[in-house]
Every structure is written in structure tokens, then in C-alpha cells.
N, C-alpha and C positions, 0 to 999 in steps of 0.2 A: 946578146941584149936583151932585145923586144921580146922575145918568148923568157925571160925570164923575170921580165917584170908582170907577163901578161900570167905564166906561174902562182907571183906574187899575188896578185888582185883575185883569182882563181879562188886562192885558199883564204883570203883576207874575205871576200863574200860571203866563202864556206863557213870560216869561224860569227862571222855577225849572225849568219842564218844559224848557228846552230847555238848563238850565244841566245839570238830572241826566240827561239824555241824553250832553252834550256829554261829562260825570263817567264816568258807565256804559263808553261806548266807549274814554276813556281809561286807564281799570282794565282793562278788560280788553285791552289793547294792550300796558299793560305786562306782567300777568299773563304774556301770550305772549312776551316779551322775555323776562322773569323763567324763563319753565317753556326758552326757549332755551340760558337763558344756565349751567339744570344740564348742558344739552345738551354743551353747552361745553368746560365741566371732563370728563366724562368723554373728550370726546372728545381735549381736552390729553392726557389721565392715557394713554390709547389710545395719542398721540401719541410722550406717551416713552417707552413699551416696546418701539417701535418697533423700534430703533436695538438694545437689547438683544435682542428675537428674532430679527432679519438676522445680528448676529456671531453667536450660536449657530448660527442653520443653516446660515451660511456654509460653519465648519469641515465640516459633513457634506456639503452639498446644494452642492458647488463649479460642475455644472454646470448649477445652477438660476437663472441667472445674470437669466433675463428676467424672472423671476416676482421674483426680490428689489428687478429693477430698478423691476417696477411698485411692489412695496410700497414705496420708499423715495419713488418718485416722488408713492406718493398721500399721504406724509407730507408732501413737500414743499408738496402741492395745501391740504391739510387746517388744514397751518400757516399761508398766505401768506394762507385767506381772509380776507375781511374781514366781509361780509351774511351776513345769515342765510343768505340763498340761497346763496351762494358756500361756505359752509359746510354743506349738506346735499348739492350737487355734491357736494364734498371728502369728506364721511363717503362717499356713497354707493360714491362713487370706492373710497375707502382699503377697504372689507366686502367691494368685488369682489375688489381685490387678495389680501386677508385669504381669501378665499374657496379663490384659484386655490392659494396658498401653504400653505393647509389639505391640497388635492388631492394638491398635488406630495410635500407629506410623506410622505403613505400609505409612498412606496415606500424609506423610510429606519426600517427597524423600531431600529437603533442609537438615532436623533436621537432618535425616540418614547419609549426607554426612559430619556433621559439626563438628571437630575434638575434642571439648570437648564430644561434646555428644557422639561418638563412646571412644574413651578413660574410658567413663562410662560405660558403655555397654561393652568393656572389662574387667572392674573391675567389673559391677557386675555379669558378665559370672564367671568370676573368683570362687568370691565368691560363689554361685552355685554351681561349681563343687564340691567345697571342703565342701560345706552343705549336697551335694549329700554324700558326703564320709562319712564325722560325722555320717550324721543321719544312715546308714547300720554299722557304729561303735557301734550308741548306740542302733540299732534294736537286733545285734549283745549281745551285755552284755544287754540287755531284754530280750531276747530268753533265757543266761544264768542261769538268775533270775531268770524267771519263770518256767525254768524244773527245779531247783535246789528245788520250793515253793511246784512245783504241787508233783514232781517222790519222790519215797517210797527209805531214809525212812526218810530224809528231812522235804516231807509234814508233818508228825509226828509230827513234832516241830515248823514247821517252822511261823503257825496262833498262835500259844503260846508266840514267840521271836517277835511277830507285826509285822511278813514278808507278805504279798502278793502277787498276781499277778499285772505285771505293763501292761498298753500300752501300747504297739510299736508308734512309729513315722510312720501312715498311709497318704496319702491323702485323703482328704475330702471328703467324697460320692459327694457332688455340684463340684468337680475340676474334679472328676474322667475322666467323658467323654470328657473333652477337653485334659487327657495325651491320653489318649487310643488315641484318635483321629492320625491316619496320619498326620503329616506335610507337608504342602506346597509350594512346590517349584517353584519357579517363577521365568524366567531372561529377 
């Protein structure tokens, strides 16, 4: 009789322990998805500003069609992305396209002084700053989930429950050189 009670207590403790591991993994996954939802909001705002930016720039930079086309294509990719990983790739494409646009615009002093353009640039800069903050939060949530998936004892059950290591939000290799380059300051 006492052996049966001990076995039942051990099984109950193991069941509670397993449920707590599962619930922790679910909370971490949901936290990561919530963090990406915050990124998604900022990406949507940025995509909403792109047509205004392109229209403003078109008036000044009519021969910069290739750069404007890359920005437009990046916006379309961003709007069509469905999964978190697709949205990360589309955002990297957009960041690269906007960087190319910024370089092209250096040749247009009149445009840089245009009030509409200045306001759009300020809004985009604000969104880029917010994106940087929510990306950090997303990467923190992803790191927490990855730690739980890979560390003992939860790693014993993570795969069984369908949890796996998730990618961080990183700068793509082709954009890394531009990011690592020191900015040029001109007076």
C-alpha cells in the first residue's frame, strides 16, 4: 500500500514537473511571437511611409529609378511576407534598399531641404529607432526560448513537444560591410 502511494506521488511530481516545463516553453514561444508582433507593427508603419517617400523623391531624382525600384520591390516583399523568418528577410531587404536610397539622395541638396522630405525622413528615422529597440527585445525573447530549448532538463522534452532553436534577427551578410563602415561626416 505505501509503495503504491509513493509511486503515485512520484508519478504526480513528474507529471507536474513535465507540465511546468511545457508551460514555460509555451510562454517563451509566445513571448517571442509577441516580440515579433511589435516588430511587425513598426515594419507596417515603415511600409506605409515608403510610397510617400518614393513619391517625394521621384520629383527630384527622376534618373534614380533603379534605387526607387529596389525600395518599391522591398516594400512589396515586406507586405507579402507571411512567416517570421520571411518577414526578417524582407526587413533586411528593405533596410538595404533604404540605405541605398539614402546614399543616392546625398546628390540632391534641394531635396534634402524640402520640408515634406525632411518630415518623412524624421518619421522614418523614428520608426528605424523603434525597430532597433523592438529587434533587441525580439532577440532577447528568442535567446530565452533558445536557452530553454537547449539547456537541461527542458531540452529532454523540448523536441518531443515540437520546440526547436529559432533564428535571431540579424543583419544579413551582404549588409554587414555597410553597417561596420564608419559613417562619413561632411561639413
